[in-house]
N, C-alpha and C positions, 0 to 999 in steps of 0.2 A: 204637559202644554193644558191641561183643562184642569189639573190639581193645584197649578198656581191660582187659576181664575175663581176653582172654587174658595181658595184659600183667599186672596182679592174680596171676594164675594163676602166671607164670613167677616174677614175684617171690618167690614163697612159696615157691616150687622152690628156688631159691636162696637163700635166707636161713632158715639153721636156726636161727637163733637166735630171730626171729621168730615159729616154727612152734612152737617149745619154750614159750615166754612163752603161745601162743595156746592150745596145747592145754593146759595147767597151769593157765590160767585158766577154763578151760571143765574141767579134772578138779576143780581145788575150788569149783567153783558148787557151791551147794545144789542146785539144779537137773540138774546133771549128774553126780556123783560116783558113782554107780551104774552108770557106761557103763564097759565093755574099754576097753583100748588104741585095737585095731581102728576101734570106735567114735568115738572122739573123736578119730580123725585122720578119719574118715569125714565127721564132724559139721564139725570145723576146716575141709574141705576145699571144706564148700556154702558156709561163708561165704563174705565180701567185707572187706577191709582194710580199716580206715576209720580213717586218723590224724584227729588232730585237736590246736589251738593254745587255750591258754588262753582264754576268750568265745567258742569258735567251738559257733555254737548248731546242736545234732545231730538237735531236735527242737521246732516249734512246738505249744504246745497248739491244736489244733483242726485243726492239718493233719492228711490223712490219716497212719494208724497202719498201715505197710504190709511194719511189719519188725519183728522181734526182733535186742535188742541185748547183747554180753554185753564190758565193759569187759575190756581185756589189760591196760592199764597205763595211770597216770592219772588223773586224778580227775575226775567228773562231781556236778552238782546237777541234780536231779529236783526239780521246782515244782509241786506239785496242791495245790488246793481254798486257794491263799496259805499253806500250806507245804512246806518246802523239806528234803533232807535231802542229804547229800552222800556220794556212795558211789566205792569205788575199785575195783581190779582185782578179778576172779570173781564182781562183782555184775553184775545184770542187769537190763533194764528193756524195755517192750513186748510183752512177754506176749501181751496180747490180740489181737496182732495176728495170731497163727496159728489164731485164732476167724474172722476175715474182718478186713477192711481196715475198720476205725471211725475216727472222728474222734480224736486221739490227748487224751487225757485229761489228760495233763502236757507240762510243756515239759521237757527237756535242755540244758545248756550244760556244755563242759567250764570246770573250774576248774584244770587245769593244761595240761602239754602231755601226749600220751598217746596210745595207740590205743584203738580197738574192733571184735571182728568184727559185722558185720553181717549178719543170716540175712533174706534176704527170706521172705515164705510160703510163694509158691512153688517156692523151694530145696528148704524144709525137706519140704513135700510131696511133692515128689519124691524126698525122701532116704527120705522115709519108705514108701513104696512100693519102692522098691530094697533099703531094709532094713528092711523090718518091724519084726524084735525090736526095734530102734534106735527105732521111732517108736513102740512100744508105750513103752520105756522112758520115753519123753518127755513121752508124757500121762500115766503116771500121775505123773513127777514135778511136770508144770504143774498135775496136780488137788489134789497135796498141796500146791503153793507158794502156788495160790487159797486154799484152805482156810486155811492159815494168815493168809493175806492177811484173809480174811473174818474169820476170829478175833479179829487186831489191832484190825479197823475196830469190831468190837462193842465192844471194850475201850476205846475212845478216850469 
């Protein structure tokens, strides 16, 4: 397992185009737009590259939700409570995993070829301990996102 992670990190180091796309997706995401360049780079480095093909299941409803995902390229379909929404680059899902591992309340499958960054809860916790200001910014952004989501649910 450690070997795969080392290979992924090496690949990221030698693939500046992927790094540029990944950091751009983070920067334009509503969740991370307030982070500075150094913070974005640290966040990007905490993620795991996850390429996907059309039809790949990234997350099954009910499976343990133990990671937060940011779409870098391509499109995914999120299905929850019988409703589906298609999302593209710079969008995210699975943010509830940051509060603790829970059963996934939604499913996610790829509807095109693309890549995502997968952030395990433990990697983000470690990053927050090492970079407290970054952790606080992420916390506030998540709270704001949850509040907007709750307001949207109330309007349905």
